[in-house]
VOBA-1610 file (N, C-alpha, C; in pm, whole numbers, padded with zeros to 5 digits, always signed):
BEGIN
Ala+07280-06187-03190Ala+07406-06116-03214Ala+07402-05973-03162Trp+07284-05908-03170Trp+07277-05769-03125Trp+07299-05758-02975Ile+07258-05861-02899Ile+07282-05860-02754Ile+07433-05860-02727Glu+07503-05947-02799Glu+07649-05955-02784Glu+07715-05823-02822Met+07672-05762-02934Met+07736-05641-02982Met+07706-05521-02891Val+07583-05512-02840Val+07551-05404-02746Val+07640-05415-02622His+07661-05538-02575His+07750-05559-02462His+07892-05510-02494Arg+07939-05539-02613Arg+08074-05494-02652Arg+08082-05343-02659Tyr+07980-05278-02715Tyr+07983-05132-02726Tyr+07978-05067-02587Leu+07895-05121-02499Leu+07890-05068-02363Leu+08023-05088-02290Ala+08084-05204-02311Ala+08213-05231-02249Ala+08319-05133-02299Thr+08314-05101-02429Thr+08407-05003-02485Thr+08384-04866-02423Gly+08257-04831-02404Gly+08226-04703-02340Gly+08277-04696-02197Val+08259-04804-02123Val+08310-04809-01985Val+08461-04793-01984Gly+08527-04866-02074Gly+08672-04855-02082Gly+08719-04714-02115Gly+08648-04646-02207Gly+08683-04509-02242Gly+08666-04414-02125Leu+08559-04430-02049Leu+08536-04345-01932Leu+08643-04368-01824Ile+08681-04493-01806Ile+08784-04523-01706Ile+08918-04466-01751Leu+08948-04474-01880Leu+09071-04414-01933Leu+09072-04263-01907Phe+08959-04197-01931Phe+08948-04054-01906Phe+08966-04024-01757Met+08904-04106-01671Met+08915-04088-01527Met+09060-04099-01481Cys+09131-04196-01536Cys+09271-04216-01499Cys+09357-04100-01548Ala+09333-04056-01671Ala+09411-03944-01726Ala+09386-03817-01646Trp+09261-03795-01606Trp+09229-03677-01526Trp+09299-03681-01391Ala+09301-03798-01328Ala+09366-03810-01198Ala+09516-03780-01207Trp+09582-03835-01309Trp+09725-03809-01327Trp+09749-03661-01360Arg+09661-03603-01437Arg+09676-03460-01470Arg+09665-03374-01344Met+09570-03404-01259Met+09556-03329-01134Met+09677-03349-01043Arg+09730-03470-01041Arg+09848-03497-00959Arg+09969-03419-01010Trp+09986-03416-01142Trp+10098-03341-01200Trp+10084-03191-01174Arg+09962-03146-01156Arg+09940-03004-01125Arg+09963-02973-00977Gly+09993-03077-00900Gly+10027-03055-00760Gly+09916-03085-00661Asp+09803-03138-00707Asp+09693-03169-00616Asp+09720-03306-00554Arg+09771-03307-00431Arg+09806-03432-00364Arg+09686-03504-00305Gln+09569-03439-00304Gln+09449-03504-00251Gln+09386-03601-00350Val+09423-03589-00476Val+09369-03679-00579Val+09453-03806-00584Ser+09388-03920-00567Ser+09458-04049-00571Ser+09474-04093-00716Val+09595-04136-00751Val+09617-04194-00884Val+09622-04346-00877Phe+09634-04400-00754Phe+09646-04545-00741Phe+09519-04615-00787Trp+09403-04573-00735Trp+09278-04642-00766Trp+09238-04628-00913Pro+09246-04508-00973Pro+09215-04500-01117Pro+09310-04583-01204Thr+09438-04585-01166Thr+09534-04664-01245Thr+09505-04813-01232Leu+09476-04858-01109Leu+09440-04998-01088Leu+09313-05033-01166Thr+09216-04942-01166Thr+09090-04966-01238Thr+09114-04976-01389Leu+09204-04890-01441Leu+09235-04896-01583Leu+09302-05029-01618Phe+09395-05073-01534Phe+09457-05203-01555Phe+09353-05314-01550Trp+09262-05303-01454Trp+09163-05410-01435Trp+09065-05417-01551Val+09023-05302-01604Val+08929-05307-01716Val+08997-05362-01841Gly+09128-05339-01855Gly+09201-05401-01965Gly+09207-05551-01950Leu+09231-05598-01825Leu+09231-05741-01798Leu+09094-05801-01822Gln+08991-05728-01783Gln+08854-05774-01803Gln+08822-05787-01952Gly+08872-05693-02031Gly+08853-05701-02175Gly+08921-05824-02234Ala+09039-05856-02181Ala+09110-05976-02229Ala+09030-06102-02198Phe+08972-06109-02079Phe+08890-06225-02045Phe+08764-06229-02130Gly+08710-06112-02166Gly+08595-06109-02255Gly+08628-06167-02391Ala+08747-06132-02442Ala+08790-06188-02570Ala+08810-06339-02562Leu+08870-06384-02450Leu+08891-06528-02432Leu+08759-06603-02420Thr+08659-06538-02361Thr+08527-06600-02351Thr+08475-06639-02489Val+08500-06552-02587Val+08454-06580-02724Val+08545-06681-02793Thr+08675-06657-02789Thr+08768-06741-02865Thr+08781-06881-02808Met+08757-06897-02676Met+08767-07029-02614Met+08631-07097-02600Lys+08531-07046-02674Lys+08401-07114-02687Lys+08332-07134-02551Leu+08319-07025-02474Leu+08249-07029-02345Leu+08313-07128-02248Phe+08442-07131-02243Phe+08515-07216-02149Phe+08471-07180-02007Pro+08415-07273-01930Pro+08352-07238-01802Pro+08440-07157-01706Ala+08566-07196-01692Ala+08654-07124-01599Ala+08675-06980-01644Ile+08688-06957-01775Ile+08709-06823-01827Ile+08584-06737-01808Val+08467-06795-01836Val+08342-06720-01821Val+08320-06682-01674Thr+08349-06773-01583Thr+08332-06744-01441Thr+08430-06636-01395Leu+08554-06644-01442Leu+08651-06539-01409Leu+08610-06405-01467His+08549-06407-01585His+08500-06284-01646His+08391-06221-01560Leu+08301-06304-01507Leu+08198-06255-01416Leu+08259-06195-01291Leu+08353-06265-01228Leu+08418-06215-01108Leu+08496-06087-01137Gly+08556-06081-01255Gly+08627-05959-01293Gly+08533-05840-01305Gly+08413-05863-01360Gly+08314-05757-01369Gly+08269-05711-01232Met+08249-05804-01141Met+08209-05767-01005Met+08320-05688-00935Thr+08445-05728-00957Thr+08557-05656-00896Thr+08568-05515-00953Leu+08547-05502-01083Leu+08549-05370-01146Leu+08439-05281-01088Leu+08322-05337-01068Leu+08212-05262-01007Leu+08249-05216-00866Ala+08313-05305-00788Ala+08354-05269-00653Ala+08457-05157-00655Leu+08551-05162-00748Leu+08652-05056-00759Leu+08587-04922-00791Leu+08491-04921-00882Leu+08425-04797-00918Leu+08338-04745-00803Ala+08272-04835-00731Ala+08190-04794-00616Ala+08278-04731-00508His+08394-04791-00485His+08486-04737-00385His+08531-04596-00423Gln+08562-04574-00550Gln+08608-04442-00591Gln+08495-04339-00590Ala+08374-04383-00621Ala+08260-04293-00611Ala+08239-04249-00467Ala+08255-04342-00373Ala+08242-04309-00231Ala+08355-04216-00187Gln+08475-04235-00240Gln+08588-04148-00206Gln+08560-04004-00248Val+08503-03986-00366Val+08475-03852-00415Val+08375-03781-00325Gln+08276-03855-00273Gln+08171-03796-00192Gln+08212-03778-00046Ala+08315-03850-00001Ala+08354-03845+00140Ala+08418-03711+00171Ser+08383-03660+00288Ser+08441-03533+00331Ser+08521-03547+00459Ala+08520-03665+00519Ala+08587-03685+00647Ala+08719-03758+00626Pro+08814-03737+00715Pro+08942-03808+00704Pro+08927-03955+00740Ala+09022-04036+00696Ala+09017-04179+00723Ala+09035-04206+00871Val+08963-04306+00920Val+08977-04350+01058Val+08993-04500+01058Arg+09053-04553+01163Arg+09069-04697+01176Arg+08959-04750+01266Ser+08895-04854+01222Ser+08784-04914+01296Ser+08785-05064+01273Ser+08738-05138+01372Ser+08732-05284+01356Ser+08627-05326+01254Gly+08537-05237+01219Gly+08426-05272+01131Gly+08468-05310+00991His+08571-05246+00938His+08604-05270+00797His+08650-05413+00774Ala+08710-05478+00874Ala+08754-05617+00859Ala+08633-05710+00845Val+08529-05683+00922Val+08407-05763+00915Val+08344-05751+00777Leu+08340-05629+00725Leu+08279-05608+00593Leu+08363-05669+00482Leu+08494-05665+00495Leu+08579-05732+00397Leu+08551-05882+00395Ala+08532-05941+00513Ala+08499-06083+00521Ala+08365-06110+00453Gly+08269-06021+00473Gly+08140-06036+00408Gly+08151-06028+00256Met+08235-05937+00207Met+08256-05926+00062Met+08317-06053+00005Leu+08412-06110+00077Leu+08476-06233+00030Leu+08376-06349+00025Val+08291-06359+00127Val+08187-06462+00129Val+08093-06443+00011Leu+08053-06319-00013Leu+07962-06291-00124Leu+08027-06324-00258Leu+08154-06288-00276Leu+08224-06316-00401Leu+08238-06467-00425Leu+08260-06542-00317Leu+08266-06687-00330Leu+08132-06743-00379Gln+08023-06692-00325Gln+07892-06737-00369Gln+07863-06694-00512Ile+07909-06574-00550Ile+07893-06529-00688Ile+07970-06622-00782Ala+08090-06664-00739Ala+08168-06758-00820Ala+08094-06890-00838Leu+08033-06939-00730Leu+07956-07063-00739Leu+07835-07045-00831Gly+07770-06928-00821Gly+07658-06901-00909Gly+07701-06891-01054Gly+07816-06827-01078Gly+07869-06821-01213Gly+07902-06959-01268Trp+07951-07046-01179Trp+07984-07183-01220Trp+07857-07260-01259Val+07749-07234-01186Val+07620-07295-01221Val+07573-07246-01358Ser+07579-07114-01377Ser+07528-07055-01500Ser+07611-07096-01621Thr+07742-07089-01609Thr+07827-07117-01725Thr+07828-07264-01762Asn+07791-07352-01667Asn+07778-07494-01698Asn+07634-07533-01731Tyr+07544-07434-01734Tyr+07401-07457-01765Tyr+07342-07565-01675Ala+07368-07546-01544Ala+07324-07645-01446Ala+07202-07600-01366Val+07141-07490-01406Val+07028-07437-01329Val+06911-07534-01328Leu+06880-07595-01442Leu+06756-07671-01456Leu+06768-07817-01412Val+06883-07859-01359Val+06892-07998-01313Val+06811-08020-01186Cys+06781-07912-01114Cys+06693-07919-00997Cys+06576-07826-01024Asp+06456-07881-01037Asp+06340-07799-01068Asp+06241-07790-00952Ser+06290-07820-00832Ser+06204-07811-00714Ser+06286-07753-00598Phe+06214-07710-00494Phe+06277-07653-00376Phe+06193-07687-00254Pro+06255-07723-00142Pro+06399-07727-00112Pro+06468-07855-00159Ala+06391-07960-00192Ala+06454-08083-00238Ala+06500-08068-00383Cys+06586-08156-00427Cys+06635-08157-00565Cys+06620-08299-00618Gln+06545-08312-00726Gln+06519-08443-00785Gln+06456-08539-00684Gly+06370-08482-00599Gly+06298-08561-00500Gly+06381-08604-00381Ser+06499-08547-00363Ser+06587-08588-00254Ser+06658-08466-00197Phe+06691-08474-00068Phe+06770-08368-00007Phe+06920-08396-00022Trp+06955-08508-00078Trp+07095-08538-00111Trp+07096-08623-00238Pro+07072-08560-00356Pro+07065-08635-00481Pro+07202-08691-00520Asp+07202-08775-00622Asp+07326-08833-00671Asp+07413-08722-00733Met+07536-08708-00682Met+07623-08599-00725Met+07764-08649-00749Ser+07828-08593-00850Ser+07969-08621-00880Ser+08048-08492-00862Phe+08105-08475-00744Phe+08180-08353-00715Phe+08310-08348-00794Ala+08372-08462-00815Ala+08500-08466-00885Ala+08486-08413-01027Gln+08380-08452-01096Gln+08357-08402-01231Gln+08306-08258-01229Gly+08211-08232-01142Gly+08147-08100-01140Gly+08244-07988-01111Phe+08341-08014-01024Phe+08433-07907-00986Phe+08574-07931-01040Gln+08580-07997-01153Gln+08703-08005-01231Gln+08709-07873-01310Ile+08800-07786-01270Ile+08793-07647-01315Ile+08832-07629-01462Trp+08945-07684-01503Trp+08996-07654-01637Trp+08950-07760-01736Arg+08839-07734-01803Arg+08781-07828-01898Arg+08688-07751-01992Pro+08662-07805-02111Pro+08569-07738-02203Pro+08425-07748-02153Leu+08340-07662-02210Leu+08199-07663-02174Leu+08135-07796-02211Gly+08071-07861-02113Gly+07999-07984-02137Gly+08082-08109-02135Tyr+08213-08095-02113Tyr+08302-08211-02116Tyr+08393-08212-01993Thr+08444-08330-01963Thr+08547-08341-01860Thr+08683-08307-01923Ala+08785-08301-01840Ala+08920-08273-01891Ala+08970-08384-01981Trp+08910-08503-01973Trp+08952-08618-02054Trp+08867-08635-02180Gly+08779-08536-02207Gly+08701-08540-02330Gly+08570-08615-02321Glu+08536-08664-02201Glu+08408-08734-02184Glu+08297-08632-02159Leu+08174-08669-02196Leu+08061-08581-02167Leu+08041-08566-02017Leu+08013-08444-01975Leu+07989-08418-01834Leu+07860-08487-01791Ser+07864-08559-01682Ser+07749-08638-01639Ser+07642-08551-01573Phe+07521-08605-01569Phe+07410-08534-01504Phe+07437-08517-01355Ser+07500-08616-01293Ser+07533-08606-01150Ser+07636-08496-01125Ala+07722-08468-01222Ala+07818-08358-01208Ala+07745-08224-01210Leu+07648-08210-01302Leu+07569-08087-01307Leu+07487-08070-01179Thr+07437-08181-01126Thr+07363-08176-01000Thr+07451-08126-00887Ala+07575-08175-00882Ala+07668-08131-00778Ala+07693-07981-00789Ile+07711-07931-00909Ile+07736-07788-00930Ile+07618-07706-00878His+07498-07746-00915His+07378-07673-00872His+07359-07680-00721Tyr+07372-07799-00666Tyr+07334-07819-00526Tyr+07435-07755-00430Val+07563-07752-00468Val+07662-07685-00383Val+07631-07536-00374His+07593-07476-00487His+07555-07334-00485His+07433-07312-00396Arg+07338-07404-00403Arg+07217-07390-00321Arg+07249-07406-00172Leu+07328-07508-00138Leu+07364-07528+00002Leu+07444-07410+00056Ala+07537-07361-00024Ala+07617-07246+00020Ala+07530-07123+00040Ala+07422-07112-00040Ala+07334-06996-00030Ala+07272-06985+00109Tyr+07239-07097+00171Tyr+07181-07091+00305Tyr+07276-07022+00402Gly+07403-07062+00397Gly+07501-07001+00486Gly+07526-06855+00452Val+07530-06823+00323Val+07555-06684+00282Val+07438-06595+00323Ile+07315-06643+00307Ile+07198-06566+00350Ile+07205-06536+00499Ala+07237-06638+00579Ala+07249-06617+00723Ala+07360-06517+00755Cys+07471-06527+00686Cys+07584-06437+00708Cys+07547-06293+00674Leu+07482-06273+00559Leu+07449-06138+00516Leu+07339-06076+00601Leu+07243-06157+00646Leu+07140-06103+00736Leu+07201-06064+00870Ala+07295-06144+00919Ala+07366-06108+01042Ala+07446-05979+01022Met+07503-05964+00904Met+07579-05842+00875Met+07485-05722+00865Ala+07365-05742+00811Ala+07267-05633+00806Ala+07230-05588+00948Trp+07212-05684+01038Trp+07182-05650+01177Trp+07301-05577+01240Trp+07421-05623+01209Trp+07543-05560+01261Trp+07555-05416+01213Leu+07523-05391+01085Leu+07525-05255+01031Leu+07419-05168+01098His+07302-05227+01124His+07195-05153+01192His+07241-05111+01332Gln+07310-05199+01401Gln+07359-05168+01536Gln+07466-05059+01534Arg+07534-05043+01423Arg+07640-04943+01412Arg+07590-04814+01346Gln+07459-04795+01348Gln+07394-04673+01298Gln+07401-04658+01146Leu+07437-04763+01075Leu+07435-04760+00928Leu+07305-04824+00882Arg+07194-04761+00919Arg+07063-04823+00900Arg+07022-04829+00753Gly+07059-04728+00674Gly+07027-04732+00533Gly+07094-04849+00462His+07221-04870+00493His+07293-04983+00436His+07234-05115+00484Ala+07194-05119+00612Ala+07138-05242+00669Ala+07007-05279+00599Lys+06918-05182+00581Lys+06790-05209+00514Lys+06811-05251+00369Ala+06901-05182+00301Ala+06927-05217+00161Ala+06979-05359+00149Leu+07072-05395+00238Leu+07129-05529+00232Leu+07024-05635+00262Ala+06941-05612+00364Ala+06838-05710+00399Ala+06737-05727+00285Leu+06695-05618+00223Leu+06600-05627+00112Leu+06661-05697-00009Leu+06789-05672-00034Leu+06855-05738-00146Leu+06872-05887-00122Val+06896-05925+00003Val+06905-06068+00036Val+06771-06136+00006Leu+06661-06070+00044Leu+06528-06125+00015Leu+06506-06134-00136Leu+06545-06031-00208Leu+06531-06032-00354Leu+06612-06145-00415Gln+06733-06168-00364Gln+06817-06276-00416Gln+06753-06412-00393Phe+06696-06430-00277Phe+06630-06557-00248Phe+06513-06580-00344Leu+06431-06477-00363Leu+06313-06491-00448Leu+06352-06510-00596Ser+06452-06436-00643Ser+06493-06451-00782Ser+06561-06585-00805Gly+06639-06632-00707Gly+06701-06764-00719Gly+06596-06874-00720Leu+06495-06860-00634Leu+06387-06958-00630Leu+06309-06957-00761Ser+06287-06837-00817Ser+06216-06826-00945Ser+06292-06896-01057Asn+06424-06885-01055Asn+06504-06952-01157Asn+06481-07102-01156Val+06463-07158-01036Val+06447-07303-01022Val+06306-07346-01061Val+06206-07287-00996Val+06069-07339-01012Val+06001-07289-01139Leu+06050-07181-01199Leu+05988-07128-01322Leu+06067-07162-01447Gly+06173-07241-01434Gly+06248-07285-01551Gly+06345-07182-01606Trp+06412-07108-01516Trp+06519-07016-01555Trp+06471-06905-01648Pro+06366-06829-01610Pro+06322-06718-01695Pro+06428-06608-01700Leu+06444-06545-01815Leu+06549-06446-01833Leu+06540-06329-01735Pro+06421-06270-01710Pro+06415-06160-01613Pro+06465-06200-01474Ala+06428-06321-01429Ala+06473-06366-01298Ala+06624-06389-01296Ala+06678-06442-01406Ala+06822-06464-01413Ala+06898-06332-01408Leu+06849-06231-01483Leu+06912-06100-01481Leu+06900-06034-01344Met+06784-06050-01282Met+06763-05993-01149Met+06856-06058-01047His+06880-06187-01063His+06967-06259-00969His+07111-06208-00979Thr+07158-06188-01101Thr+07293-06135-01119Thr+07301-05989-01072Gly+07200-05910-01109Gly+07198-05770-01067Gly+07189-05755-00916Gly+07112-05843-00851Gly+07101-05838-00706Gly+07233-05867-00638Ala+07307-05962-00691Ala+07440-05993-00635Ala+07532-05872-00648Ala+07529-05807-00766Ala+07611-05688-00786Ala+07571-05576-00691Ala+07439-05558-00671Ala+07392-05452-00581Ala+07435-05479-00437Met+07431-05604-00393Met+07477-05637-00258Met+07624-05605-00241Leu+07702-05633-00344Leu+07845-05604-00337Leu+07867-05453-00323Val+07792-05374-00399Val+07804-05228-00390Val+07768-05180-00250Val+07660-05233-00193Val+07620-05193-00058Val+07731-05223+00043Leu+07793-05340+00032Leu+07900-05376+00125Leu+08022-05286+00105Val+08054-05253-00020Val+08167-05164-00046Val+08141-05025+00015Leu+08020-04972-00005Leu+07988-04841+00050Leu+07986-04842+00202Ala+07936-04951+00260Ala+07938-04963+00406Ala+08081-04973+00457Trp+08164-05050+00387Trp+08306-05060+00424Trp+08372-04924+00420His+08338-04846+00318His+08395-04712+00306His+08352-04625+00422Arg+08227-04637+00463Arg+08178-04558+00576Arg+08252-04591+00704Thr+08285-04718+00725Thr+08354-04755+00849Thr+08499-04707+00850Arg+08554-04677+00734Arg+08694-04632+00729Arg+08709-04484+00705Phe+08609-04418+00644Phe+08626-04281+00600Phe+08526-04184+00664Gln+08463-04227+00772Gln+08377-04137+00847Gln+08437-04116+00985Pro+08408-04000+01046Pro+08461-03976+01180Pro+08418-04085+01277Leu+08505-04120+01368Leu+08478-04229+01461Leu+08356-04196+01548Ser+08330-04069+01571Ser+08216-04029+01654Ser+08084-04063+01588Asn+08083-04080+01453Asn+07959-04112+01381Asn+07930-04260+01378Ile+08023-04341+01430Ile+08008-04486+01423Ile+07989-04540+01565Ala+07880-04608+01586Ala+07853-04661+01720Ala+07954-04768+01755Pro+07990-04781+01884Pro+08087-04883+01927Pro+08028-05021+01915
//
């Protein structure tokens, strides 16, 4: 219970800080400071309220998988909003248009999709159905029920018709996340190389190291039986990669064009 309550208290603190940030932005705008944006703080305040509502639904709806996964995605989106505003405060250059920001947005969407798949694995407790790598249950294509596994609106452990969720459905949930990870790893490593070529070497190194950390923590979850430190590291690594991509995206849009290699 104390883990749950500490989470609630921290969430309340985050909400209070965001409320203060929003009030400060509006106060500065009313004083005539047109350089202070009120759009992003207001959007963040709305989003943290929505996130709180999903947190409440997570409890009242008894860990309903779709709600828990949306709560995770909401937290990641809130983190991205805060990272963007932190970068705005530190930026000293005017906005520029560059082809790079579209590539990074695509990378963020790919990463968020994989985070959603990972959240679906976690909230359905499907991590331990495959305890080996790279094969699963002694096969590279185990018995899977995609129709059950990806039936979105249903209670935890059951299908929408009230039947117990089958083992093959849990296998499908786990294995789709694993298969997608191969493509996401390739995509993010290519993006790290792309950032390196555009002189954003710090972002490139951070992204490449985080990809390696994600692979190792994900592998540890499988072969070591889902240890809590590895599970936390896996979620934290995903969040850190999202922050790196947001900051890199900000650099491609808010730094002078002369600082960005063609």
